[in-house]
C-alpha positions as CSV (number, residue, x, y, z in Angstrom):
1,X,68.8,117.0,121.4
2,X,69.5,113.8,123.4
3,X,72.8,112.2,124.0
4,X,73.9,108.6,123.8
5,X,73.2,107.5,127.3
6,X,75.6,104.6,126.9
7,X,78.5,107.0,127.4
8,X,77.3,107.5,131.0
9,X,78.3,103.9,131.7
10,X,82.0,104.8,131.0
11,X,84.3,105.2,133.9
12,X,86.7,108.1,134.0
13,X,90.0,107.3,132.2
14,X,91.9,107.8,135.5
15,X,94.8,105.4,134.9
16,X,97.3,107.5,132.8
17,X,96.0,110.7,134.2
18,X,96.8,109.5,137.7
19,X,100.2,108.3,136.6
20,X,101.0,111.7,135.0
21,X,99.9,113.5,138.2
22,X,102.1,111.3,140.4
23,X,105.1,111.6,138.1
24,X,104.7,115.4,137.7
25,X,104.4,115.9,141.5
26,X,107.6,113.9,142.0
27,X,109.5,115.8,139.4
28,X,108.4,119.1,140.9
29,X,110.0,118.1,144.2
30,X,113.0,116.4,142.6
31,X,113.8,118.3,139.4
32,X,117.3,116.7,139.2
33,X,115.8,113.1,139.0
34,X,116.2,111.2,135.8
35,X,113.0,109.4,135.2
36,X,113.0,106.2,133.1
37,X,109.6,105.3,131.6
38,X,109.0,101.6,131.3
39,X,105.2,102.0,131.3
40,X,104.9,103.5,127.8
41,X,103.3,101.4,125.1
42,X,104.7,103.6,122.3
43,X,107.7,102.6,120.2
44,X,111.0,104.5,120.3
45,X,112.9,103.2,117.3
46,X,112.7,105.3,114.1
47,X,111.1,104.1,110.8
48,X,113.4,101.8,108.9
49,X,115.2,103.0,105.7
50,X,113.1,100.9,103.3
51,X,109.9,102.6,104.7
52,X,111.4,106.1,104.7
53,X,112.6,105.7,101.1
54,X,109.2,104.4,99.9
55,X,107.3,107.2,101.7
56,X,109.7,109.8,100.3
57,X,109.1,108.5,96.8
58,X,105.4,108.6,97.4
59,X,105.6,112.2,98.5
60,X,107.5,113.0,95.3
61,X,104.8,111.2,93.2
62,X,102.1,113.3,94.9
63,X,104.0,116.4,93.7
64,X,103.7,115.5,90.1
65,X,100.6,116.0,87.9
66,X,101.1,112.7,86.2
67,X,101.6,110.6,89.4
68,X,99.3,112.4,91.8
69,X,96.8,110.2,93.7
70,X,93.4,111.3,95.1
71,X,91.0,109.0,96.8
72,X,91.6,105.3,97.1
73,X,88.8,104.3,94.7
74,X,88.0,101.1,96.5
75,X,88.3,102.6,99.9
76,X,89.7,99.4,101.4
77,X,93.4,99.6,100.3
78,X,95.5,99.9,97.1
79,X,96.1,96.6,95.3
80,X,99.9,96.8,95.9
81,X,99.4,96.8,99.7
82,X,96.6,94.1,99.7
83,X,99.0,91.9,97.7
84,X,101.8,92.6,100.2
85,X,99.6,91.7,103.2
86,X,98.4,88.5,101.5
87,X,102.0,87.6,100.8
88,X,102.9,88.3,104.5
89,X,100.2,85.8,105.5
90,X,101.4,83.3,102.9
91,X,104.9,83.3,104.4
92,X,103.3,82.3,107.7
93,X,101.5,79.4,106.0
94,X,98.1,81.1,106.0
95,X,96.0,81.7,102.9
96,X,94.2,85.0,102.9
97,X,92.5,86.5,99.8
98,X,93.2,90.1,98.9
99,X,89.4,90.7,98.8
100,X,89.3,89.6,102.5
101,X,91.6,92.4,103.7
102,X,90.4,95.9,104.6
103,X,93.2,98.5,105.3
104,X,92.5,101.1,108.0
105,X,94.3,103.7,110.1
106,X,95.1,101.3,112.9
107,X,94.0,98.3,115.0
108,X,92.5,100.5,117.7
109,X,90.0,102.0,115.2
110,X,89.0,98.6,114.0
111,X,88.7,97.2,117.5
112,X,86.3,100.0,118.4
113,X,84.4,100.2,115.1
114,X,83.7,96.6,114.3
115,X,81.1,96.0,117.0
116,X,79.0,98.4,115.1
117,X,78.1,95.8,112.4
118,X,76.5,93.7,115.1
119,X,73.2,94.2,116.9
120,X,73.2,96.5,120.0
121,X,72.9,94.6,123.2
122,X,75.3,91.8,122.1
123,X,76.8,89.7,124.9
124,X,80.6,90.2,124.7
125,X,83.2,88.0,126.4
126,X,86.2,90.1,127.5
127,X,89.2,88.9,129.5
128,X,90.2,90.6,132.7
129,X,92.9,92.1,132.9
130,X,92.2,93.8,129.5
131,X,93.1,96.5,127.1
132,X,90.6,99.2,128.1
133,X,89.5,100.0,124.5
134,X,87.6,96.7,124.3
135,X,85.5,97.5,127.3
136,X,84.8,101.2,126.5
137,X,83.8,100.8,122.9
138,X,81.3,98.1,123.7
139,X,79.8,100.1,126.5
140,X,79.4,103.0,124.0
141,X,77.5,100.6,121.7
142,X,75.2,99.4,124.5
143,X,76.6,95.9,124.6
144,X,76.5,93.6,127.6
145,X,80.0,92.7,128.9
146,X,80.8,89.4,130.6
147,X,84.3,89.2,132.0
148,X,86.3,86.0,132.0
149,X,89.0,85.8,134.6
150,X,92.7,85.7,133.6
151,X,94.8,84.9,136.6
152,X,97.8,83.0,137.8
153,X,96.0,79.7,137.8
154,X,95.5,79.9,134.0
155,X,98.7,81.8,133.2
156,X,96.5,84.8,132.3
157,X,95.1,82.8,129.4
158,X,91.5,82.2,130.3
159,X,89.8,79.2,128.7
160,X,86.3,79.3,127.3
161,X,83.6,79.5,130.0
162,X,81.7,76.3,130.8
163,X,78.3,77.8,130.3
164,X,78.2,81.5,129.4
165,X,76.6,82.3,126.0
166,X,78.4,84.8,123.9
167,X,77.9,86.8,120.7
168,X,81.4,88.4,120.5
169,X,84.7,87.3,122.0
170,X,87.8,89.4,122.3
171,X,91.1,87.6,122.3
172,X,94.5,89.4,122.2
173,X,97.5,87.2,121.7
174,X,100.3,88.1,122.5
175,X,98.3,89.8,125.2
176,X,98.3,93.4,126.2
177,X,98.9,93.9,129.2
178,X,100.1,90.5,130.4
179,X,102.4,89.4,127.5
180,X,100.9,85.9,127.6
181,X,100.4,83.9,124.4
182,X,97.8,81.2,123.6
183,X,99.2,78.0,122.1
184,X,97.4,76.1,119.3
185,X,95.5,73.8,121.6
186,X,94.2,76.7,123.7
187,X,93.1,78.7,120.6
188,X,91.5,75.5,119.2
189,X,89.3,75.4,122.3
190,X,88.2,79.0,121.7
191,X,87.4,78.3,118.0
192,X,85.4,75.2,118.9
193,X,83.5,77.2,121.6
194,X,82.7,80.0,119.1
195,X,81.5,77.5,116.5
196,X,79.2,75.8,119.0
197,X,77.9,79.1,120.4
198,X,77.5,80.8,117.0
199,X,79.8,83.6,118.2
200,X,82.4,85.7,116.5
201,X,86.0,85.9,117.8
202,X,87.6,89.3,117.4
203,X,91.3,88.3,117.4
204,X,93.7,91.2,118.1
205,X,97.1,90.2,116.6
206,X,98.8,93.5,116.9
207,X,101.9,92.0,118.6
208,X,102.2,88.8,116.5
209,X,105.6,89.9,115.1
210,X,107.1,89.4,118.6
211,X,106.5,85.7,118.6
212,X,109.7,83.7,118.2
213,X,108.5,80.3,119.4
214,X,107.4,78.6,116.1
215,X,105.0,76.3,118.0
216,X,102.9,79.3,118.8
217,X,100.3,80.6,116.3
218,X,100.8,84.1,114.9
219,X,97.3,84.1,113.3
220,X,94.1,82.6,114.4
221,X,93.6,81.4,110.9
222,X,96.2,78.8,111.6
223,X,93.5,77.0,113.6
224,X,91.0,74.7,111.9
225,X,87.6,76.2,111.7
226,X,88.7,79.8,112.5
227,X,87.6,81.1,109.0
228,X,84.0,80.3,110.0
229,X,84.0,82.2,113.3
230,X,86.9,84.7,113.5
231,X,87.9,88.2,112.4
232,X,91.6,89.1,112.7
233,X,92.8,92.7,113.4
234,X,96.4,93.6,112.9
235,X,98.6,96.7,112.9
236,X,101.8,98.1,111.5
237,X,102.3,100.1,114.8
238,X,104.5,97.5,116.5
239,X,105.6,95.5,113.4
240,X,107.0,98.6,111.6
241,X,106.9,101.4,114.2
242,X,103.9,103.1,112.7
243,X,102.4,104.4,115.9
244,X,102.7,108.0,114.6
245,X,102.0,107.0,110.9
246,X,98.8,105.0,111.5
247,X,98.1,101.9,109.4
248,X,96.5,98.6,110.2
249,X,94.1,96.1,108.6
250,X,91.4,93.6,109.3
251,X,90.9,90.2,107.7
252,X,87.3,89.0,107.4
253,X,87.0,85.5,105.8
254,X,84.5,85.0,103.0
255,X,83.1,81.9,105.0
256,X,82.1,84.1,107.9
257,X,78.3,84.7,107.7
258,X,75.5,85.6,110.1
259,X,72.7,83.2,111.1
260,X,70.6,84.5,108.3
261,X,73.3,84.1,105.7
262,X,74.6,87.7,105.5
263,X,78.3,88.1,104.7
264,X,80.2,89.9,107.5
265,X,82.9,90.8,105.0
266,X,80.4,92.7,102.9
267,X,79.0,94.4,106.0
268,X,82.4,95.5,107.2
269,X,83.4,96.8,103.7
270,X,80.1,98.7,103.6
271,X,80.7,100.2,107.0
272,X,84.3,101.2,106.1
273,X,83.6,102.7,102.7
274,X,80.7,104.7,104.2
275,X,82.4,106.1,107.2
276,X,86.1,106.1,106.2
277,X,87.8,107.4,103.0
278,X,90.9,105.2,103.3
279,X,94.5,105.4,104.3
280,X,96.7,107.9,102.5
281,X,98.7,106.7,99.4
282,X,101.9,107.8,101.1
283,X,101.2,105.7,104.2
284,X,100.2,102.6,102.2
285,X,103.5,102.8,100.2
286,X,105.3,102.8,103.5
287,X,103.4,99.8,104.7
288,X,104.1,98.0,101.5
289,X,107.8,98.6,101.9
290,X,107.7,97.4,105.5
291,X,106.5,94.0,104.1
292,X,109.1,93.8,101.4
293,X,112.1,91.5,101.9
294,X,114.4,94.4,102.9
295,X,111.7,96.0,105.0
296,X,110.9,92.9,107.0
297,X,114.6,92.4,107.6
298,X,115.0,95.9,108.9
299,X,111.8,95.9,110.9
300,X,113.0,92.6,112.4
301,X,116.2,94.3,113.7
302,X,114.0,96.8,115.6
303,X,111.8,94.0,117.0
304,X,115.0,92.1,118.0
305,X,116.1,95.3,119.8
306,X,112.9,95.4,121.8
307,X,113.1,91.7,122.5
308,X,116.6,92.2,124.0
309,X,115.2,95.0,126.2
310,X,112.6,92.5,127.4
311,X,115.3,90.0,128.1
312,X,117.3,92.5,130.1
313,X,114.3,93.4,132.3
314,X,113.4,89.8,132.7
315,X,116.9,88.8,133.8
316,X,116.9,91.5,136.4
317,X,113.5,90.4,137.8
318,X,114.7,86.8,137.8
319,X,117.8,87.7,139.9
320,X,115.5,89.5,142.3
321,X,113.2,86.5,142.6
322,X,110.2,88.5,141.2
323,X,107.7,86.4,139.3
324,X,106.6,87.7,135.9
325,X,104.7,86.7,132.7
326,X,105.4,87.7,129.1
327,X,108.6,89.1,127.7
328,X,109.7,86.0,125.7
329,X,107.2,86.3,122.9
330,X,105.8,89.8,123.6
331,X,107.0,93.3,124.4
332,X,105.2,93.4,127.7
333,X,106.3,92.1,131.1
334,X,103.6,91.5,133.7
335,X,105.3,91.3,137.1
336,X,103.8,90.2,140.4
337,X,104.4,92.9,143.0
338,X,106.7,91.5,145.7
339,X,105.5,91.0,149.3
340,X,101.9,91.1,148.5
341,X,101.9,94.8,147.6
342,X,99.1,96.4,145.6
343,X,99.7,97.8,142.1
344,X,99.7,101.4,143.1
345,X,101.8,100.8,146.2
346,X,104.5,99.1,144.2
347,X,104.2,101.8,141.5
348,X,104.9,104.4,144.1
349,X,107.9,102.5,145.4
350,X,109.5,102.3,141.9
351,X,108.7,105.9,141.2
352,X,110.0,107.3,144.5
353,X,112.9,104.9,145.2
354,X,114.1,104.0,141.7
355,X,112.7,106.8,139.5
356,X,111.1,104.2,137.2
357,X,107.7,104.8,135.8
358,X,105.5,101.7,135.3
359,X,101.8,101.0,134.7
360,X,99.8,99.6,137.6
361,X,98.0,96.4,136.7
362,X,94.9,97.6,138.6
363,X,94.2,99.9,135.7
364,X,93.5,96.9,133.4
365,X,90.8,95.4,135.6
366,X,90.3,93.8,139.0
367,X,92.5,90.8,138.2
368,X,95.4,93.2,137.5
369,X,95.7,94.4,141.1
370,X,99.0,93.2,142.6
371,X,100.7,93.3,139.2
372,X,102.6,95.9,137.1
373,X,103.1,96.2,133.4
374,X,106.6,97.1,132.1
375,X,107.3,97.5,128.4
376,X,110.4,96.8,126.3
377,X,109.8,99.8,124.0
378,X,112.4,102.1,125.7
379,X,115.9,102.8,124.5
380,X,118.6,100.3,125.3
381,X,120.5,102.8,127.5
382,X,117.4,103.5,129.6
383,X,116.5,99.8,129.8
384,X,120.0,98.8,131.0
385,X,120.0,101.6,133.6
386,X,116.5,100.6,134.8
387,X,117.7,97.0,135.3
388,X,120.7,98.3,137.3
389,X,118.5,100.4,139.5
390,X,116.2,97.5,140.2
391,X,119.2,95.3,141.1
392,X,120.6,97.9,143.5
């Protein structure tokens, strides 16, 4: 038996392990301290009533012989959810066919699995700082990673490189961890670059629901030419609080074909129906309800709650004269550590002096050092208290 040697290229996942060790050590010495966690990427608001009602009804159906459901025959999503997702795109002014949507158990799975339909050894452009899953999954597949620099000079929105050739391109907008969002002109540059290079953009739109600025695109398919070079990956985790429920989807346009004319949509469907048996009926009914008129209104209230948390944090940082990115159209705030401090140094300061847990930017790549990620996914009470602690 021989192992996949690509796994030996993976670095230890030290970031959150190190954070946990530091927090636990502090709590052991100061058991009375109230820790406020602003580093967590998980949601805290409960599922909305429309979703709970729909999932409860689906559970009842599964308990009756006449309404019980087994496997999702198509394996790519029930028609009722595919119709709801297509309608969600239509409301954004984007036409997506129900046959172009493949439902999954979350964006992270799709981000990690979709490189598998491309040849090993692909050249992959990945921004730095970056969500670690992009890097690790491509290393597992034996792909070559080329980093493109996100930094203060480009607002952590790196443009296409002048000369680097690419096969795959990862773009996350709104971005995790920086909270930065590409505008239409910037995304058009990437689409044109991909078309010239014969590359495919893997567009992670997991946080699109947080965009309030109507001039900013919420889907890459709002950009001319994107249907010939892009795949969009989306999730119900942040839109509807499904982090513990698990549901997402990928949109692969019919126009997207390989150099020898093979349909990427057909390949992705073939992969999914071979290695995945589909999302549960109960979950899909909940996702459908989240996209209903009532569901979107209720989910919108939760998203507005998190946006207000981001505003509170941003207002405190502004008063302190601390520079930051994100927050306005994203749930993440990417702050520049004051006085030239490193990420871990400022992390330790907030932990020890303010009892606030953050995420050091250095854990997202070399360009993240000197920055911290804060999230707006906490409770209002904790967010308000954290802001007060910062201001004191």
